[in-house]
N, CA, C and O atoms as a GROMACS GRO file, in nm:
protein
  260
    1MET      N    1   4.537  19.644  14.326
    1MET     CA    2   4.451  19.718  14.199
    1MET      C    3   4.463  19.843  14.250
    1MET      O    4   4.453  19.850  14.372
    2ARG      N    5   4.481  19.940  14.192
    2ARG     CA    6   4.452  20.093  14.218
    2ARG      C    7   4.330  20.201  14.161
    2ARG      O    8   4.307  20.223  14.042
    3ILE      N    9   4.275  20.246  14.250
    3ILE     CA   10   4.162  20.321  14.193
    3ILE      C   11   4.150  20.442  14.244
    3ILE      O   12   4.140  20.448  14.367
    4THR      N   13   4.146  20.584  14.155
    4THR     CA   14   4.139  20.668  14.253
    4THR      C   15   3.972  20.697  14.304
    4THR      O   16   3.883  20.648  14.235
    5ILE      N   17   3.943  20.765  14.409
    5ILE     CA   18   3.833  20.814  14.430
    5ILE      C   19   3.834  20.938  14.474
    5ILE      O   20   3.903  20.998  14.557
    6ASN      N   21   3.742  20.971  14.400
    6ASN     CA   22   3.730  21.175  14.416
    6ASN      C   23   3.869  21.209  14.456
    6ASN      O   24   3.890  21.268  14.562
    7ASP      N   25   3.940  21.183  14.396
    7ASP     CA   26   4.070  21.250  14.356
    7ASP      C   27   4.189  21.168  14.498
    7ASP      O   28   4.285  21.226  14.550
    8GLN      N   29   4.150  21.051  14.524
    8GLN     CA   30   4.201  20.972  14.662
    8GLN      C   31   4.252  20.866  14.580
    8GLN      O   32   4.166  20.819  14.505
    9PRO      N   33   4.359  20.816  14.572
    9PRO     CA   34   4.387  20.688  14.562
    9PRO      C   35   4.380  20.612  14.635
    9PRO      O   36   4.406  20.640  14.753
   10ARG      N   37   4.331  20.441  14.586
   10ARG     CA   38   4.251  20.347  14.717
   10ARG      C   39   4.374  20.232  14.626
   10ARG      O   40   4.414  20.246  14.510
   11THR      N   41   4.408  20.128  14.720
   11THR     CA   42   4.397  19.986  14.689
   11THR      C   43   4.352  19.836  14.754
   11THR      O   44   4.375  19.785  14.864
   12PHE      N   45   4.264  19.782  14.612
   12PHE     CA   46   4.195  19.683  14.677
   12PHE      C   47   4.228  19.543  14.638
   12PHE      O   48   4.336  19.549  14.580
   13ASP      N   49   4.186  19.422  14.644
   13ASP     CA   50   4.269  19.309  14.655
   13ASP      C   51   4.176  19.242  14.508
   13ASP      O   52   4.229  19.161  14.432
   14THR      N   53   4.068  19.282  14.493
   14THR     CA   54   4.000  19.230  14.432
   14THR      C   55   3.922  19.396  14.348
   14THR      O   56   3.917  19.509  14.395
   15ALA      N   57   3.880  19.351  14.234
   15ALA     CA   58   3.779  19.468  14.129
   15ALA      C   59   3.690  19.499  14.223
   15ALA      O   60   3.662  19.406  14.298
   16PRO      N   61   3.627  19.623  14.246
   16PRO     CA   62   3.540  19.626  14.308
   16PRO      C   63   3.429  19.699  14.225
   16PRO      O   64   3.443  19.768  14.123
   17THR      N   65   3.312  19.664  14.297
   17THR     CA   66   3.182  19.768  14.150
   17THR      C   67   3.174  19.835  14.183
   17THR      O   68   3.211  19.856  14.298
   18VAL      N   69   3.106  19.945  14.087
   18VAL     CA   70   3.040  20.039  14.146
   18VAL      C   71   2.963  20.090  14.239
   18VAL      O   72   2.975  20.196  14.300
   19GLN      N   73   2.876  20.000  14.247
   19GLN     CA   74   2.771  20.016  14.408
   19GLN      C   75   2.811  19.963  14.462
   19GLN      O   76   2.720  19.922  14.534
   20SER      N   77   2.976  19.881  14.521
   20SER     CA   78   3.023  19.838  14.627
   20SER      C   79   3.084  19.998  14.682
   20SER      O   80   3.079  20.042  14.796
   21LEU      N   81   3.141  20.066  14.556
   21LEU     CA   82   3.201  20.196  14.602
   21LEU      C   83   3.073  20.301  14.632
   21LEU      O   84   3.092  20.372  14.731
   22VAL      N   85   2.995  20.314  14.589
   22VAL     CA   86   2.869  20.353  14.649
   22VAL      C   87   2.826  20.380  14.761
   22VAL      O   88   2.798  20.487  14.816
   23ASP      N   89   2.823  20.267  14.794
   23ASP     CA   90   2.772  20.188  14.962
   23ASP      C   91   2.895  20.264  15.089
   23ASP      O   92   2.883  20.333  15.190
   24GLU      N   93   3.020  20.196  15.006
   24GLU     CA   94   3.126  20.241  15.120
   24GLU      C   95   3.170  20.416  15.157
   24GLU      O   96   3.203  20.454  15.269
   25VAL      N   97   3.157  20.528  15.007
   25VAL     CA   98   3.156  20.623  14.979
   25VAL      C   99   3.029  20.683  15.082
   25VAL      O  100   3.024  20.739  15.192
   26VAL      N  101   2.956  20.650  15.007
   26VAL     CA  102   2.836  20.730  15.052
   26VAL      C  103   2.756  20.713  15.179
   26VAL      O  104   2.740  20.774  15.285
   27GLY      N  105   2.687  20.538  15.089
   27GLY     CA  106   2.648  20.483  15.232
   27GLY      C  107   2.468  20.488  15.127
   27GLY      O  108   2.393  20.406  15.179
   28HIS      N  109   2.430  20.526  15.063
   28HIS     CA  110   2.326  20.510  14.985
   28HIS      C  111   2.326  20.581  14.834
   28HIS      O  112   2.402  20.670  14.795
   29SER      N  113   2.232  20.523  14.769
   29SER     CA  114   2.201  20.591  14.649
   29SER      C  115   2.160  20.642  14.569
   29SER      O  116   2.187  20.652  14.450
   30GLU      N  117   2.044  20.701  14.672
   30GLU     CA  118   1.973  20.814  14.624
   30GLU      C  119   2.007  20.964  14.618
   30GLU      O  120   2.062  21.009  14.718
   31GLY      N  121   1.985  21.043  14.521
   31GLY     CA  122   2.095  21.166  14.429
   31GLY      C  123   2.252  21.143  14.449
   31GLY      O  124   2.324  21.216  14.516
   32VAL      N  125   2.296  21.025  14.378
   32VAL     CA  126   2.400  20.985  14.402
   32VAL      C  127   2.447  20.999  14.220
   32VAL      O  128   2.357  20.960  14.146
   33ALA      N  129   2.551  21.041  14.160
   33ALA     CA  130   2.576  21.027  14.016
   33ALA      C  131   2.709  20.957  14.038
   33ALA      O  132   2.753  20.951  14.152
   34VAL      N  133   2.771  20.907  13.943
   34VAL     CA  134   2.924  20.845  13.904
   34VAL      C  135   2.952  20.850  13.778
   34VAL      O  136   2.903  20.843  13.665
   35ALA      N  137   3.070  20.868  13.848
   35ALA     CA  138   3.191  20.918  13.630
   35ALA      C  139   3.259  20.818  13.660
   35ALA      O  140   3.303  20.810  13.775
   36VAL      N  141   3.290  20.702  13.550
   36VAL     CA  142   3.426  20.643  13.558
   36VAL      C  143   3.571  20.706  13.466
   36VAL      O  144   3.528  20.744  13.357
   37ASN      N  145   3.656  20.718  13.470
   37ASN     CA  146   3.711  20.773  13.358
   37ASN      C  147   3.653  20.913  13.298
   37ASN      O  148   3.664  20.941  13.179
   38GLY      N  149   3.624  20.953  13.344
   38GLY     CA  150   3.489  21.118  13.289
   38GLY      C  151   3.373  21.032  13.254
   38GLY      O  152   3.287  21.106  13.204
   39LYS      N  153   3.334  20.916  13.259
   39LYS     CA  154   3.183  20.913  13.173
   39LYS      C  155   3.114  20.856  13.277
   39LYS      O  156   3.147  20.770  13.358
   40VAL      N  157   2.986  20.935  13.256
   40VAL     CA  158   2.889  20.908  13.331
   40VAL      C  159   2.836  20.765  13.376
   40VAL      O  160   2.834  20.686  13.282
   41VAL      N  161   2.808  20.731  13.455
   41VAL     CA  162   2.715  20.554  13.477
   41VAL      C  163   2.612  20.557  13.525
   41VAL      O  164   2.598  20.586  13.644
   42PRO      N  165   2.494  20.524  13.431
   42PRO     CA  166   2.409  20.519  13.506
   42PRO      C  167   2.412  20.399  13.599
   42PRO      O  168   2.494  20.308  13.596
   43ALA      N  169   2.292  20.415  13.694
   43ALA     CA  170   2.272  20.357  13.799
   43ALA      C  171   2.224  20.188  13.772
   43ALA      O  172   2.210  20.090  13.846
   44SER      N  173   2.212  20.208  13.664
   44SER     CA  174   2.153  20.049  13.600
   44SER      C  175   2.310  19.977  13.567
   44SER      O  176   2.322  19.864  13.521
   45ARG      N  177   2.390  20.041  13.592
   45ARG     CA  178   2.527  19.954  13.515
   45ARG      C  179   2.609  19.991  13.645
   45ARG      O  180   2.732  20.000  13.634
   46TRP      N  181   2.562  20.008  13.741
   46TRP     CA  182   2.638  20.031  13.874
   46TRP      C  183   2.692  19.914  13.899
   46TRP      O  184   2.813  19.918  13.920
   47GLY      N  185   2.637  19.802  13.905
   47GLY     CA  186   2.748  19.608  13.922
   47GLY      C  187   2.850  19.625  13.821
   47GLY      O  188   2.922  19.696  13.892
   48GLN      N  189   2.922  19.617  13.700
   48GLN     CA  190   2.998  19.693  13.627
   48GLN      C  191   3.109  19.662  13.732
   48GLN      O  192   3.099  19.708  13.846
   49LEU      N  193   3.242  19.564  13.686
   49LEU     CA  194   3.313  19.567  13.821
   49LEU      C  195   3.433  19.672  13.729
   49LEU      O  196   3.422  19.695  13.608
   50LEU      N  197   3.567  19.735  13.836
   50LEU     CA  198   3.651  19.834  13.768
   50LEU      C  199   3.765  19.816  13.784
   50LEU      O  200   3.816  19.796  13.894
   51ALA      N  201   3.846  19.822  13.645
   51ALA     CA  202   3.987  19.816  13.642
   51ALA      C  203   4.037  19.896  13.679
   51ALA      O  204   4.008  20.011  13.713
   52ASP      N  205   4.192  19.784  13.670
   52ASP     CA  206   4.317  19.881  13.766
   52ASP      C  207   4.347  20.022  13.698
   52ASP      O  208   4.336  20.024  13.575
   53ALA      N  209   4.380  20.131  13.757
   53ALA     CA  210   4.398  20.227  13.732
   53ALA      C  211   4.270  20.323  13.698
   53ALA      O  212   4.297  20.440  13.669
   54ASP      N  213   4.153  20.289  13.699
   54ASP     CA  214   4.082  20.362  13.681
   54ASP      C  215   3.990  20.490  13.765
   54ASP      O  216   3.996  20.480  13.888
   55THR      N  217   3.941  20.559  13.735
   55THR     CA  218   3.929  20.734  13.830
   55THR      C  219   3.758  20.699  13.832
   55THR      O  220   3.683  20.641  13.752
   56VAL      N  221   3.742  20.753  13.940
   56VAL     CA  222   3.626  20.715  13.992
   56VAL      C  223   3.569  20.837  14.048
   56VAL      O  224   3.626  20.872  14.151
   57ASP      N  225   3.450  20.932  14.001
   57ASP     CA  226   3.388  21.045  14.050
   57ASP      C  227   3.240  20.996  14.130
   57ASP      O  228   3.144  20.926  14.099
   58ILE      N  229   3.276  21.067  14.237
   58ILE     CA  230   3.121  21.009  14.268
   58ILE      C  231   3.057  21.153  14.372
   58ILE      O  232   3.123  21.226  14.446
   59LEU      N  233   2.916  21.157  14.346
   59LEU     CA  234   2.883  21.342  14.362
   59LEU      C  235   2.746  21.252  14.408
   59LEU      O  236   2.707  21.138  14.384
   60THR      N  237   2.695  21.369  14.490
   60THR     CA  238   2.566  21.364  14.565
   60THR      C  239   2.542  21.476  14.568
   60THR      O  240   2.619  21.560  14.615
   61ALA      N  241   2.413  21.504  14.513
   61ALA     CA  242   2.303  21.658  14.538
   61ALA      C  243   2.299  21.668  14.686
   61ALA      O  244   2.259  21.588  14.771
   62VAL      N  245   2.345  21.774  14.695
   62VAL     CA  246   2.284  21.889  14.794
   62VAL      C  247   2.194  21.992  14.838
   62VAL      O  248   2.214  22.100  14.782
   63GLN      N  249   2.090  21.991  14.932
   63GLN     CA  250   2.016  22.090  14.941
   63GLN      C  251   2.059  22.187  15.021
   63GLN      O  252   2.136  22.183  15.117
   64GLY      N  253   1.983  22.306  14.953
   64GLY     CA  254   2.038  22.404  15.061
   64GLY      C  255   1.949  22.488  15.042
   64GLY      O  256   1.896  22.468  14.933
   65GLY      N  257   1.887  22.611  15.120
   65GLY     CA  258   1.830  22.675  15.115
   65GLY      C  259   1.896  22.846  15.187
   65GLY      O  260   1.823  22.946  15.185
   0.00000   0.00000   0.00000
């Protein structure tokens, strides 16, 4: 199964969840937004399994001054 995460193709043996990708890529879920195939996924639905060829964008809020 191939999923593109932040423009980087990845291969998985089994379907990951949105939450497992957030944990792997960011390490926390505070200040994180996720879109799957261009549609924002609310944190309440991060348990959903991803499908082959999905495109996932994981964005984090950054503070600056």
